[in-house]
LUMTORLUM-481723 format. One line per field, with one value per residue: residue number from 0; residue in three letters; x, y, z of N, C-alpha, C in turn. Coordinates in Angstrom, 2 decimals. Example, Ala and Ser with C-alpha at 12.3 -4.5 7.8 and 13.67 -1.06 7.14 Angstrom:
<rs>
seq: (0	1)
type: (ALA	SER)
n.u: (13.19	12.85)
n.v: (-5.69	-2.25)
n.w: (7.80	7.08)
ca.u: (12.30	13.67)
ca.v: (-4.50	-1.06)
ca.w: (7.80	7.14)
c.u: (13.20	12.90)
c.v: (-3.30	0.03)
c.w: (7.80	7.87)
</rs>
This chain:
<rs>
seq: (0	1	2	3	4	5	6	7	8	9	10	11	12	13	14	15	16	17	18	19	20	21	22	23	24	25	26	27	28	29	30	31	32	33	34	35	36	37	38	39	40	41	42	43	44	45	46	47	48	49	50	51	52	53	54	55	56	57	58	59	60	61	62	63	64	65	66	67	68	69	70	71	72	73	74	75	76	77	78	79	80	81	82	83	84	85	86	87	88	89	90	91	92	93	94	95	96	97	98	99	100	101	102	103	104	105	106	107	108	109	110	111	112	113	114	115	116	117	118	119	120	121	122	123	124	125	126	127	128	129	130	131	132	133	134	135	136	137	138	139	140	141	142	143	144	145	146	147	148	149	150	151	152	153	154	155	156	157	158	159	160	161	162	163	164	165	166	167	168	169	170	171	172	173	174	175)
type: (MET	SER	ASN	THR	PRO	ASP	ARG	GLU	GLU	THR	GLU	GLU	HIS	GLU	SER	TYR	ALA	MET	VAL	GLN	PHE	SER	ARG	ARG	HIS	GLY	ASP	PRO	GLY	ARG	LEU	PHE	GLY	SER	SER	LEU	LYS	SER	HIS	GLU	SER	HIS	VAL	THR	LEU	LYS	VAL	ALA	ARG	ALA	LYS	ARG	ILE	HIS	SER	LEU	GLY	TYR	ASP	ARG	PHE	HIS	ALA	GLY	THR	ARG	GLY	ASP	ILE	VAL	GLU	LEU	ASP	LEU	SER	ALA	ALA	GLN	PHE	ALA	GLU	LEU	LEU	THR	THR	MET	ASN	VAL	GLY	SER	GLY	VAL	PRO	CYS	THR	LEU	ARG	TYR	ILE	GLU	GLY	LYS	ARG	ILE	GLN	ASP	PRO	PRO	ASP	MET	LYS	LEU	GLU	VAL	GLU	LYS	VAL	GLN	ASP	SER	PHE	LYS	GLN	ASP	MET	LYS	ASP	LEU	ALA	GLU	LYS	CYS	ASP	LYS	ASP	VAL	ALA	ARG	ARG	LEU	ARG	CYS	CYS	ARG	CYS	SER	PRO	PRO	ARG	ARG	PRO	ALA	ARG	ARG	ARG	ARG	ARG	ARG	GLN	SER	ARG	ARG	ARG	ARG	SER	GLY	ARG	LEU	SER	ASN	ARG	ALA	GLU	ARG	GLU	GLY)
n.u: (0.85	0.48	0.81	-0.34	-0.07	-2.79	-4.21	-4.63	-4.81	-3.09	-3.31	-1.93	-2.12	-1.26	-3.52	-5.46	-7.52	-8.85	-11.66	-12.88	-15.28	-15.41	-16.98	-15.92	-15.32	-14.71	-12.73	-11.33	-9.82	-9.21	-11.10	-10.77	-12.69	-14.93	-17.55	-17.48	-15.81	-15.04	-15.58	-17.72	-17.87	-16.72	-16.22	-14.17	-12.42	-10.81	-8.42	-6.88	-4.18	-4.85	-5.36	-6.23	-7.54	-7.92	-9.66	-10.91	-13.00	-14.00	-13.59	-11.70	-11.19	-8.65	-7.08	-3.95	-0.53	1.07	0.36	-1.68	-3.15	-4.43	-5.80	-8.50	-10.40	-13.80	-16.34	-19.56	-21.50	-20.13	-19.75	-22.41	-23.07	-21.29	-22.33	-24.86	-24.64	-23.65	-21.83	-21.94	-20.48	-17.04	-16.64	-16.41	-15.10	-12.38	-10.26	-7.03	-5.20	-3.31	-1.01	0.10	1.07	2.41	2.20	0.12	0.34	-1.69	-4.57	-4.27	-5.17	-8.00	-10.16	-13.45	-16.57	-18.77	-17.50	-16.47	-18.87	-19.90	-17.92	-18.17	-20.79	-20.54	-18.82	-20.47	-22.54	-21.11	-20.36	-22.93	-23.79	-21.99	-22.79	-25.43	-24.90	-23.62	-25.72	-27.67	-26.27	-26.04	-28.74	-29.36	-27.76	-29.01	-31.55	-31.00	-30.38	-32.68	-36.05	-38.36	-40.89	-43.49	-44.70	-45.04	-46.83	-49.05	-49.61	-50.27	-52.55	-54.27	-54.52	-55.80	-58.24	-59.29	-59.62	-61.58	-63.68	-64.14	-62.91	-60.40	-59.22	-58.06	-55.03	-55.58	-58.21	-57.91	-56.36	-57.93)
n.v: (-1.17	2.21	5.62	8.74	12.35	13.31	11.56	9.10	5.66	2.85	-0.53	-3.67	-7.15	-10.60	-12.14	-10.50	-9.69	-8.72	-9.34	-9.59	-9.49	-9.15	-8.14	-8.75	-7.65	-8.89	-11.35	-13.82	-15.89	-19.45	-21.09	-23.08	-26.01	-24.97	-25.17	-23.66	-22.15	-19.50	-16.46	-13.72	-12.20	-12.44	-13.53	-12.28	-13.26	-11.85	-11.97	-10.10	-8.92	-7.06	-3.93	-2.18	0.95	3.33	6.20	9.35	8.31	6.00	2.84	2.06	-0.07	-1.31	-2.62	-4.03	-2.99	-5.03	-6.72	-9.02	-11.99	-14.12	-14.52	-15.30	-16.62	-17.04	-18.48	-17.12	-19.06	-20.81	-19.12	-18.69	-21.32	-21.70	-19.98	-21.08	-23.74	-24.32	-26.18	-28.56	-31.28	-30.94	-28.36	-25.80	-25.70	-23.48	-20.91	-20.32	-17.29	-15.60	-16.13	-15.03	-12.78	-13.87	-14.71	-17.20	-19.91	-20.14	-22.31	-25.52	-26.12	-28.00	-30.56	-29.56	-30.41	-30.37	-30.73	-33.29	-34.76	-34.29	-35.53	-38.16	-38.69	-38.48	-40.68	-42.77	-42.58	-43.19	-45.85	-46.98	-46.58	-48.25	-50.72	-50.84	-50.90	-53.39	-55.04	-54.56	-55.50	-58.20	-58.95	-58.56	-60.48	-62.78	-62.53	-62.81	-65.51	-66.94	-66.94	-64.25	-64.68	-63.78	-62.25	-64.37	-66.07	-64.41	-64.14	-66.79	-67.09	-65.22	-66.38	-68.78	-67.82	-66.68	-68.96	-70.27	-68.52	-68.74	-67.23	-67.93	-70.65	-73.97	-75.38	-77.66	-77.29	-75.06	-75.99	-77.82)
n.w: (0.00	-0.84	0.10	-1.03	-1.45	-1.73	-0.26	-1.50	-1.78	-2.94	-3.72	-4.38	-5.11	-5.49	-5.84	-6.86	-9.57	-12.78	-14.79	-18.10	-20.67	-24.15	-27.13	-30.32	-33.63	-36.89	-38.51	-36.52	-37.36	-37.36	-34.87	-32.09	-31.76	-33.00	-35.41	-37.64	-40.44	-40.68	-38.82	-38.29	-36.04	-32.66	-29.25	-26.71	-23.87	-21.21	-18.68	-16.28	-14.23	-11.24	-9.51	-6.52	-5.88	-3.46	-2.86	-1.96	-0.44	-1.67	-3.44	-6.35	-9.13	-11.14	-14.08	-13.66	-14.28	-14.91	-16.93	-18.93	-17.64	-18.92	-22.19	-24.22	-27.00	-28.06	-30.06	-30.98	-30.50	-28.79	-26.61	-25.79	-25.13	-23.02	-21.06	-20.66	-19.92	-17.35	-14.91	-16.31	-17.76	-18.84	-19.58	-22.17	-25.46	-26.23	-27.63	-26.89	-26.72	-25.50	-22.85	-19.86	-21.21	-23.36	-26.76	-28.11	-30.36	-33.33	-33.70	-35.38	-38.85	-39.34	-40.58	-40.98	-39.37	-41.11	-43.55	-43.17	-43.01	-45.57	-47.18	-46.27	-47.08	-49.87	-50.32	-49.44	-51.34	-53.66	-53.10	-52.97	-55.63	-56.98	-55.92	-56.89	-59.65	-59.84	-59.00	-60.98	-63.23	-62.51	-62.49	-65.18	-66.42	-65.44	-66.60	-69.31	-69.67	-69.07	-70.16	-69.70	-67.27	-66.51	-68.70	-70.57	-69.27	-69.16	-71.88	-72.51	-70.93	-72.14	-74.68	-74.04	-73.03	-75.34	-76.92	-75.48	-75.82	-78.46	-80.41	-81.18	-82.81	-82.45	-83.82	-85.38	-86.22	-87.82	-89.95	-91.12)
ca.u: (0.00	1.26	0.03	0.05	-0.52	-4.24	-4.68	-4.99	-4.12	-3.05	-2.96	-1.85	-1.89	-1.24	-4.85	-6.35	-7.60	-10.02	-12.11	-13.61	-15.75	-15.51	-17.41	-15.01	-15.75	-13.59	-12.46	-10.16	-9.18	-9.78	-11.37	-10.80	-13.99	-16.03	-17.88	-17.42	-14.47	-14.74	-16.56	-17.78	-17.58	-16.42	-16.15	-12.86	-12.37	-9.48	-8.20	-5.67	-3.86	-5.58	-4.99	-7.33	-7.15	-8.90	-9.49	-12.13	-14.02	-14.48	-12.58	-11.71	-10.41	-8.05	-6.15	-2.59	0.42	1.91	-0.09	-2.79	-2.86	-4.87	-6.78	-8.99	-11.51	-14.92	-17.35	-20.82	-22.15	-19.37	-20.04	-23.77	-23.01	-20.58	-23.23	-26.10	-24.39	-22.79	-21.76	-22.21	-19.27	-15.77	-16.54	-16.65	-13.82	-12.03	-8.97	-6.10	-4.44	-2.15	-0.85	1.15	1.62	3.06	1.27	-0.02	0.19	-3.07	-4.88	-4.01	-6.33	-8.54	-11.37	-14.65	-17.57	-19.58	-16.68	-16.43	-20.17	-19.99	-17.03	-18.77	-21.97	-20.04	-18.32	-21.64	-23.23	-20.25	-20.52	-24.28	-23.82	-21.29	-23.65	-26.55	-24.36	-23.41	-27.03	-28.30	-25.54	-26.42	-30.11	-29.34	-27.21	-30.04	-32.64	-30.55	-30.34	-34.02	-37.05	-39.20	-42.00	-44.80	-45.34	-45.44	-48.04	-50.15	-49.90	-50.98	-53.89	-55.06	-54.84	-56.78	-59.52	-59.79	-60.09	-62.86	-64.72	-64.36	-62.22	-59.16	-59.39	-56.76	-54.34	-56.27	-59.37	-57.49	-55.84	-58.97)
ca.v: (0.00	3.46	6.81	9.92	13.54	13.50	10.43	7.99	4.43	1.84	-1.83	-4.77	-8.45	-11.61	-12.73	-9.51	-9.78	-8.16	-10.20	-8.77	-10.06	-8.15	-8.61	-8.23	-7.84	-9.26	-12.78	-14.15	-17.10	-20.69	-21.18	-24.48	-26.53	-24.33	-25.86	-22.70	-21.86	-18.09	-15.83	-12.27	-11.63	-13.44	-12.98	-12.44	-13.21	-11.42	-11.90	-9.31	-8.59	-5.85	-3.18	-1.43	2.31	3.94	7.65	10.13	7.53	4.80	2.01	1.88	-1.25	-1.14	-3.64	-3.65	-2.74	-6.22	-7.47	-9.96	-13.36	-14.98	-14.00	-16.39	-16.29	-17.97	-18.13	-16.73	-20.30	-21.30	-18.21	-19.00	-22.62	-21.50	-19.36	-21.84	-25.12	-24.35	-27.43	-29.69	-31.74	-30.32	-27.00	-25.49	-25.42	-22.09	-20.76	-19.48	-16.34	-15.13	-16.54	-14.20	-11.88	-14.59	-15.09	-18.63	-20.24	-20.40	-23.75	-26.06	-26.32	-29.36	-30.73	-29.22	-31.47	-30.34	-31.35	-34.73	-35.31	-34.26	-36.57	-39.45	-38.83	-38.77	-42.05	-43.65	-42.56	-43.92	-47.27	-47.37	-46.65	-49.47	-51.85	-50.86	-51.36	-54.83	-55.68	-54.48	-56.42	-59.55	-59.19	-58.67	-61.81	-63.74	-62.39	-63.28	-66.97	-67.53	-66.00	-63.67	-65.58	-63.16	-61.99	-65.64	-66.52	-63.55	-64.51	-68.07	-66.86	-64.55	-67.37	-69.73	-67.11	-66.55	-70.29	-70.54	-67.65	-69.11	-66.36	-68.56	-72.10	-74.65	-75.60	-78.70	-76.74	-74.15	-76.73	-78.66)
ca.w: (0.00	-0.88	0.38	-1.80	-0.73	-1.70	0.53	-2.37	-1.41	-4.01	-3.18	-5.35	-4.52	-6.55	-6.03	-7.45	-11.03	-13.45	-15.87	-19.06	-21.92	-25.21	-28.45	-31.34	-35.01	-37.75	-38.44	-35.70	-37.88	-36.83	-33.44	-31.65	-31.37	-33.71	-36.65	-38.74	-40.96	-40.37	-37.92	-38.44	-34.73	-31.64	-27.89	-26.08	-22.41	-20.78	-17.24	-16.08	-12.84	-10.86	-8.31	-5.90	-5.54	-2.56	-2.85	-1.75	0.25	-2.37	-4.11	-7.80	-9.50	-12.46	-14.51	-13.30	-15.37	-15.11	-18.11	-18.86	-17.22	-20.01	-23.14	-25.06	-27.90	-28.18	-31.05	-30.33	-30.03	-27.63	-25.51	-25.33	-24.47	-21.74	-20.09	-20.42	-19.49	-16.16	-14.16	-17.20	-18.44	-18.44	-20.10	-23.57	-26.13	-26.48	-28.28	-26.13	-27.54	-24.73	-21.46	-19.23	-22.22	-24.46	-27.82	-28.33	-31.77	-33.77	-33.81	-36.72	-39.71	-39.27	-41.37	-40.24	-39.30	-42.33	-44.61	-42.89	-43.37	-47.03	-47.70	-45.93	-47.94	-51.22	-50.34	-49.33	-52.63	-54.59	-52.76	-53.36	-57.09	-57.36	-55.54	-57.84	-60.93	-59.73	-58.90	-62.30	-64.10	-62.10	-62.95	-66.64	-66.73	-65.09	-67.56	-70.62	-69.75	-68.94	-70.67	-68.65	-66.98	-66.40	-70.00	-71.19	-68.58	-69.58	-73.25	-72.47	-70.37	-73.17	-75.72	-73.51	-72.96	-76.71	-77.35	-74.83	-76.35	-79.84	-81.34	-81.61	-82.92	-82.33	-85.07	-86.15	-86.83	-88.87	-91.09	-91.66)
c.u: (0.89	0.33	0.57	-0.51	-2.04	-4.94	-5.22	-4.15	-4.21	-2.58	-2.98	-1.57	-1.95	-2.61	-5.83	-6.32	-8.87	-10.38	-13.01	-14.01	-15.84	-16.04	-16.50	-15.55	-14.53	-13.25	-11.20	-9.36	-9.87	-9.97	-11.52	-12.21	-15.17	-16.27	-17.86	-15.98	-14.07	-15.89	-16.54	-17.48	-17.33	-16.34	-14.76	-13.01	-10.94	-9.44	-6.86	-5.42	-4.50	-4.95	-6.22	-6.79	-8.27	-8.62	-10.86	-13.30	-14.58	-13.32	-12.80	-10.82	-9.92	-7.18	-4.75	-1.70	1.27	1.41	-1.21	-2.30	-3.22	-5.84	-7.18	-10.18	-12.52	-15.80	-18.62	-21.53	-21.45	-19.66	-21.42	-23.79	-22.33	-21.52	-24.43	-25.88	-23.41	-22.92	-22.12	-20.91	-18.03	-15.58	-16.82	-15.30	-13.62	-10.64	-8.10	-5.33	-3.17	-2.18	0.34	1.86	2.29	2.00	1.30	-0.25	-1.27	-3.32	-4.62	-5.31	-6.74	-9.79	-12.57	-15.65	-18.41	-18.80	-16.59	-17.74	-20.32	-19.14	-17.61	-19.98	-21.55	-19.55	-19.48	-22.39	-22.42	-20.40	-21.89	-24.40	-23.12	-22.14	-24.82	-26.08	-24.17	-24.74	-27.73	-27.61	-25.92	-27.82	-30.16	-28.78	-28.26	-31.16	-32.24	-30.62	-31.70	-35.05	-37.88	-40.47	-43.35	-45.42	-45.80	-46.71	-49.24	-50.58	-50.71	-52.40	-54.80	-55.49	-55.91	-58.15	-60.13	-60.33	-61.47	-63.98	-64.97	-63.65	-60.97	-59.39	-58.02	-56.26	-55.05	-57.48	-59.02	-57.04	-56.95	-60.09)
c.v: (1.23	4.64	7.97	11.14	13.73	12.32	9.30	6.79	3.44	0.53	-2.87	-6.05	-9.49	-12.25	-11.77	-9.63	-9.10	-9.12	-9.37	-9.62	-8.92	-8.82	-7.93	-8.56	-8.07	-10.72	-13.05	-15.32	-18.33	-20.60	-22.66	-24.87	-25.89	-25.05	-24.91	-22.44	-20.41	-17.52	-14.33	-11.57	-12.77	-12.74	-13.29	-12.32	-12.87	-11.37	-11.21	-9.12	-7.24	-5.16	-2.41	-0.07	2.89	5.43	8.30	9.28	6.34	4.09	2.03	0.68	-1.07	-2.34	-3.14	-3.46	-3.96	-7.12	-8.45	-11.32	-14.31	-14.21	-15.15	-15.94	-17.42	-17.52	-17.73	-17.96	-20.85	-20.44	-18.51	-20.33	-22.51	-20.95	-20.24	-23.27	-25.18	-25.69	-28.65	-30.04	-31.02	-28.96	-26.93	-25.23	-23.91	-22.06	-19.81	-18.58	-15.87	-15.77	-15.78	-13.33	-12.56	-15.06	-16.60	-18.86	-20.55	-21.90	-24.25	-26.18	-27.78	-29.39	-30.42	-30.37	-31.53	-30.96	-32.86	-35.40	-35.36	-35.37	-37.96	-39.72	-39.18	-40.21	-43.04	-43.72	-43.32	-45.43	-47.78	-47.51	-47.92	-50.71	-51.97	-51.36	-52.88	-55.57	-55.68	-55.46	-57.87	-59.89	-59.33	-60.02	-62.88	-63.70	-62.91	-64.80	-67.61	-66.51	-65.43	-64.49	-64.90	-62.86	-63.27	-66.15	-65.70	-63.91	-65.81	-67.90	-66.22	-65.54	-68.34	-69.07	-67.00	-67.89	-70.58	-69.70	-67.91	-68.23	-67.01	-70.06	-72.75	-74.97	-76.62	-78.15	-75.79	-74.87	-77.46	-77.97)
c.w: (0.00	-0.64	-0.45	-1.09	-0.70	-1.03	-0.35	-1.98	-2.56	-3.41	-4.31	-4.60	-5.64	-6.80	-6.69	-8.97	-11.51	-14.59	-16.79	-20.26	-22.92	-26.47	-29.46	-32.72	-35.88	-37.50	-37.60	-36.26	-37.28	-35.33	-33.08	-31.24	-32.06	-35.02	-37.85	-39.15	-40.63	-39.54	-38.17	-37.13	-33.77	-30.29	-27.33	-24.58	-22.03	-19.25	-17.05	-14.59	-12.51	-9.67	-7.84	-5.51	-4.69	-2.51	-2.69	-1.24	-0.53	-3.07	-5.62	-8.09	-10.93	-12.78	-14.20	-14.51	-15.66	-16.23	-17.82	-18.40	-18.36	-20.90	-24.04	-25.87	-27.93	-29.34	-30.28	-29.77	-28.80	-26.41	-24.93	-24.59	-23.10	-20.67	-19.73	-19.95	-18.33	-15.45	-15.00	-17.91	-17.94	-19.07	-21.58	-24.23	-26.32	-27.12	-27.46	-27.08	-26.81	-23.34	-20.92	-20.27	-23.40	-25.46	-28.03	-29.83	-32.11	-33.87	-35.24	-37.52	-39.64	-40.13	-40.48	-40.31	-40.58	-43.50	-44.42	-43.31	-44.89	-47.65	-47.45	-46.84	-49.37	-51.32	-50.27	-50.66	-53.69	-54.36	-53.19	-54.87	-57.58	-57.06	-56.51	-59.20	-60.93	-59.72	-60.26	-63.25	-63.77	-62.60	-64.47	-67.07	-66.49	-66.13	-68.93	-70.74	-69.57	-69.41	-69.52	-68.49	-67.04	-67.76	-70.69	-70.55	-69.04	-71.00	-73.30	-71.95	-71.42	-74.26	-75.24	-73.41	-74.36	-77.23	-76.76	-75.43	-77.84	-80.84	-81.89	-81.67	-82.79	-83.74	-85.96	-86.87	-87.98	-90.12	-91.80	-92.32)
</rs>
């Protein structure tokens, strides 16, 4: 604690910190755990060392000059999930940007879930097309070696009906 002539007292301690959420506009690049490739806006959480200043009968709190403890970015969906799923699981993915003032490397490019689903769908459709081609080829081979049954049955039924009705005579009657 330090005293100044206007009776302002400043106090710093290792446990004192300030926390701040900021909405930022502009693409931050890849965000860990986000299903989007780019973001128009995102939320930044910053935790900084703090100091308490007492003057004129009240306390003011300011971020200290020793720098930020941690800074991290969240997509809007991650931020909403963070606030609405307290005490559920082990938390929400976030992207670390700074720890103790040291810049953290950006997350590596990974295939997004939508790309994985699209690739899987394309492969499934390719496999299905191959299976259909094989099935059609098998059915065509089967049809070539034996005459179709249903049309022949229908033809025979029609002929028998005609005979009964007298429109079609049998071969002996025609020759005779």
